[in-house]
C-alpha positions as CSV (number, residue, x, y, z in Angstrom):
1,X,-32.8,13.5,118.8
2,X,-35.6,16.2,118.5
3,X,-37.8,16.6,121.6
4,X,-41.4,15.2,121.5
5,X,-43.9,17.7,120.3
6,X,-47.4,18.5,121.6
7,X,-50.3,18.1,119.2
8,X,-50.5,21.9,118.7
9,X,-46.8,22.1,118.0
10,X,-47.1,19.4,115.4
11,X,-49.9,21.4,113.7
12,X,-47.7,24.5,113.6
13,X,-44.7,22.4,112.3
14,X,-46.9,20.9,109.5
15,X,-48.2,24.3,108.5
16,X,-44.6,25.7,108.3
17,X,-43.5,22.6,106.3
18,X,-46.4,23.0,103.9
19,X,-45.8,26.7,103.5
20,X,-42.0,26.3,102.9
21,X,-42.6,23.5,100.4
22,X,-45.2,25.5,98.5
23,X,-43.1,28.6,98.4
24,X,-39.8,26.7,97.9
25,X,-37.8,28.6,100.6
26,X,-38.1,29.9,104.1
27,X,-36.9,33.4,103.1
28,X,-40.1,33.8,101.2
29,X,-42.0,33.2,104.5
30,X,-39.8,35.8,106.2
31,X,-40.5,38.3,103.5
32,X,-44.2,37.7,103.8
33,X,-44.1,38.2,107.6
34,X,-42.2,41.4,107.2
35,X,-44.6,42.6,104.5
36,X,-47.6,41.9,106.8
37,X,-45.8,43.8,109.6
38,X,-45.2,46.9,107.4
39,X,-48.9,46.8,106.3
40,X,-50.0,46.9,109.9
41,X,-51.4,43.4,110.3
42,X,-48.7,41.9,112.5
43,X,-46.6,43.2,115.4
44,X,-43.2,41.8,116.4
45,X,-42.2,42.4,120.0
46,X,-40.4,41.1,123.1
47,X,-41.2,41.2,126.8
48,X,-39.8,39.7,130.0
49,X,-42.5,37.1,130.2
50,X,-43.1,35.8,126.7
51,X,-39.7,36.6,125.2
52,X,-40.0,37.2,121.4
53,X,-43.5,37.1,120.1
54,X,-45.6,37.8,117.0
55,X,-49.0,39.4,117.6
56,X,-52.0,39.8,115.3
57,X,-53.1,43.4,115.6
58,X,-56.7,42.5,114.7
59,X,-58.4,40.8,117.6
60,X,-62.0,40.0,118.4
61,X,-63.2,42.0,115.5
62,X,-61.4,45.2,116.5
63,X,-58.1,46.7,115.6
64,X,-55.7,48.1,118.2
65,X,-54.0,51.4,117.3
66,X,-50.7,51.3,115.6
67,X,-48.7,54.6,115.9
68,X,-45.4,56.0,114.8
69,X,-43.0,56.6,117.7
70,X,-40.1,58.9,117.3
71,X,-36.7,57.8,118.6
72,X,-35.3,61.0,120.1
73,X,-32.2,60.1,122.1
74,X,-29.8,57.4,123.1
75,X,-28.8,55.5,126.3
76,X,-25.2,54.4,127.1
77,X,-23.8,51.7,129.4
78,X,-24.4,53.9,132.5
79,X,-28.0,54.5,131.7
80,X,-27.3,58.1,130.8
81,X,-29.6,59.7,128.3
82,X,-27.8,61.7,125.6
83,X,-28.5,63.3,122.2
84,X,-31.9,64.2,123.6
85,X,-34.2,65.3,122.1
86,X,-32.5,64.7,118.8
87,X,-34.6,62.7,116.4
88,X,-32.7,59.7,115.1
89,X,-35.5,57.5,113.7
90,X,-39.0,56.3,114.1
91,X,-40.9,53.0,114.1
92,X,-44.5,51.7,114.3
93,X,-45.8,49.9,117.4
94,X,-49.0,49.0,119.2
95,X,-49.9,51.4,122.0
96,X,-52.8,50.8,124.4
97,X,-53.9,53.2,127.1
98,X,-51.2,55.9,126.4
99,X,-51.5,59.3,124.7
100,X,-49.5,59.0,121.4
101,X,-48.4,62.6,121.9
102,X,-46.7,61.7,125.2
103,X,-44.8,58.7,123.9
104,X,-41.2,58.6,122.6
105,X,-38.4,56.1,122.3
106,X,-34.7,56.0,123.3
107,X,-32.1,53.8,121.5
108,X,-29.8,51.7,123.8
109,X,-26.3,51.9,122.3
110,X,-24.5,49.7,124.9
111,X,-25.5,46.7,126.9
112,X,-26.9,47.4,130.4
113,X,-26.7,43.9,132.0
114,X,-28.3,45.0,135.3
115,X,-31.6,45.5,133.3
116,X,-31.1,42.8,130.6
117,X,-30.9,45.6,128.0
118,X,-28.9,45.0,124.9
119,X,-27.4,47.5,122.4
120,X,-30.0,48.0,119.7
121,X,-33.0,47.8,122.0
122,X,-35.5,50.6,122.0
123,X,-37.1,51.9,125.2
124,X,-40.6,53.2,124.8
125,X,-41.2,56.0,127.3
126,X,-44.2,58.0,128.4
127,X,-44.0,61.6,129.6
128,X,-47.5,61.3,131.2
129,X,-47.1,58.1,133.3
130,X,-46.5,58.6,137.0
131,X,-43.8,56.2,138.0
132,X,-44.5,53.5,140.7
133,X,-42.2,51.3,142.7
134,X,-40.6,48.9,140.3
135,X,-40.7,51.2,137.3
136,X,-37.8,52.5,135.4
137,X,-37.8,56.3,135.0
138,X,-35.7,59.1,133.5
139,X,-34.6,61.4,136.3
140,X,-32.2,64.4,136.5
141,X,-28.8,64.0,138.0
142,X,-28.2,67.3,139.8
143,X,-30.1,70.4,140.7
144,X,-29.3,72.0,137.3
145,X,-30.6,69.0,135.4
146,X,-27.7,69.0,133.0
147,X,-27.6,65.2,132.8
148,X,-30.3,62.6,132.8
149,X,-30.1,58.9,133.8
150,X,-32.3,55.9,133.9
151,X,-33.2,54.9,137.5
152,X,-35.2,52.2,139.2
153,X,-37.9,53.4,141.5
154,X,-37.9,50.9,144.4
155,X,-40.2,52.4,147.1
156,X,-42.3,55.3,148.3
157,X,-41.6,57.3,151.4
158,X,-44.3,57.5,154.0
159,X,-44.9,61.2,153.5
160,X,-43.0,64.4,152.6
161,X,-41.6,64.9,156.1
162,X,-40.1,61.4,156.8
163,X,-38.2,60.4,153.6
164,X,-35.4,58.6,155.5
165,X,-37.8,56.3,157.5
166,X,-38.3,54.0,154.6
167,X,-34.5,53.9,153.9
168,X,-34.0,52.5,157.3
169,X,-37.0,50.1,157.1
170,X,-37.1,48.2,153.8
171,X,-39.5,45.5,155.0
172,X,-42.9,45.5,153.2
173,X,-45.4,47.8,154.9
174,X,-49.2,47.6,154.8
175,X,-50.7,49.6,151.9
176,X,-53.2,51.1,154.3
177,X,-50.3,53.2,155.8
178,X,-49.6,54.9,152.5
179,X,-51.8,57.9,152.0
180,X,-51.2,59.3,148.5
181,X,-52.3,62.7,149.7
182,X,-49.3,63.1,152.0
183,X,-46.9,63.8,149.1
184,X,-44.7,60.7,149.0
185,X,-41.4,60.9,147.3
186,X,-39.7,58.1,145.3
187,X,-36.6,56.2,146.5
188,X,-34.4,55.4,143.6
189,X,-31.2,53.8,142.4
190,X,-29.3,54.3,139.1
191,X,-30.4,51.5,136.8
192,X,-26.8,50.6,135.8
193,X,-25.4,50.8,139.4
194,X,-23.2,47.9,140.6
195,X,-19.9,47.4,142.3
196,X,-18.0,48.2,139.1
197,X,-19.9,51.4,138.3
198,X,-20.2,52.6,141.9
199,X,-17.1,54.8,141.7
200,X,-18.3,56.4,138.4
201,X,-21.7,57.2,139.9
202,X,-20.2,58.7,143.0
203,X,-18.0,60.9,140.9
204,X,-20.9,62.0,138.7
205,X,-23.0,62.7,141.9
206,X,-20.2,64.9,143.3
207,X,-19.7,66.8,140.0
208,X,-23.5,67.5,139.6
209,X,-24.4,67.9,143.2
210,X,-26.9,65.1,143.1
211,X,-29.3,64.9,146.1
212,X,-29.0,61.3,147.1
213,X,-32.3,61.2,148.9
214,X,-35.8,60.5,147.6
215,X,-37.1,62.7,144.8
216,X,-40.6,64.1,144.2
217,X,-42.5,62.5,141.2
218,X,-42.6,65.9,139.4
219,X,-38.9,65.7,138.8
220,X,-39.3,62.5,136.7
221,X,-39.0,63.3,133.0
222,X,-40.7,60.1,131.8
223,X,-41.4,56.5,132.7
224,X,-40.3,53.6,130.6
225,X,-43.4,51.6,129.4
226,X,-41.6,48.7,127.8
227,X,-38.6,47.5,125.8
228,X,-38.7,46.7,122.1
229,X,-36.2,44.4,120.5
230,X,-36.1,43.7,116.8
231,X,-36.4,40.2,115.5
232,X,-33.5,38.9,113.4
233,X,-34.5,37.6,110.0
């Protein structure tokens, strides 16, 4: 038995029924939606709160900016960035508050369960955004920066001289104690790190002489703004 619908859901259902009846098939509706997307009137996306969604780009009499973003690299199961910066494609999306010249995308080629990323996802990244605790960023593995990985930034140090104090005290601390002028570093963890990948990351860290302490923000290549996942039609 179908679940009971709200009045608004009933309105949407009746609209869809009428549209499909008028156009004889649901594929016609799909084609129309895709045509509107290509023309720049609709935007398909996905986020952790709403899941899949369709947005009208025109809102309140204004039009948000749609830009072309180049996909210039790939990400594997371990969160390693490779084939960078090799252009492998491009796509249009809505960008608010970011410099289009600073934005690029990476293609996820294998699932990364720790971050709910799936093969085929696109990570929209920004060279100019300073990462904050909770952000995903691209950082170098090793002093020679021969390899780059996605990492989760999980806290700031108190200042440049006491990076290990936060490592020993992970409880929340008053924001008033954090003075941004003291040169805090970022504590981090590889995005794909878990019990199964721990040995792999230790091996890579040894091979690349990776400093396992906090890193200064200026070593971060870029910060991930959001994940884009294509809708299936």
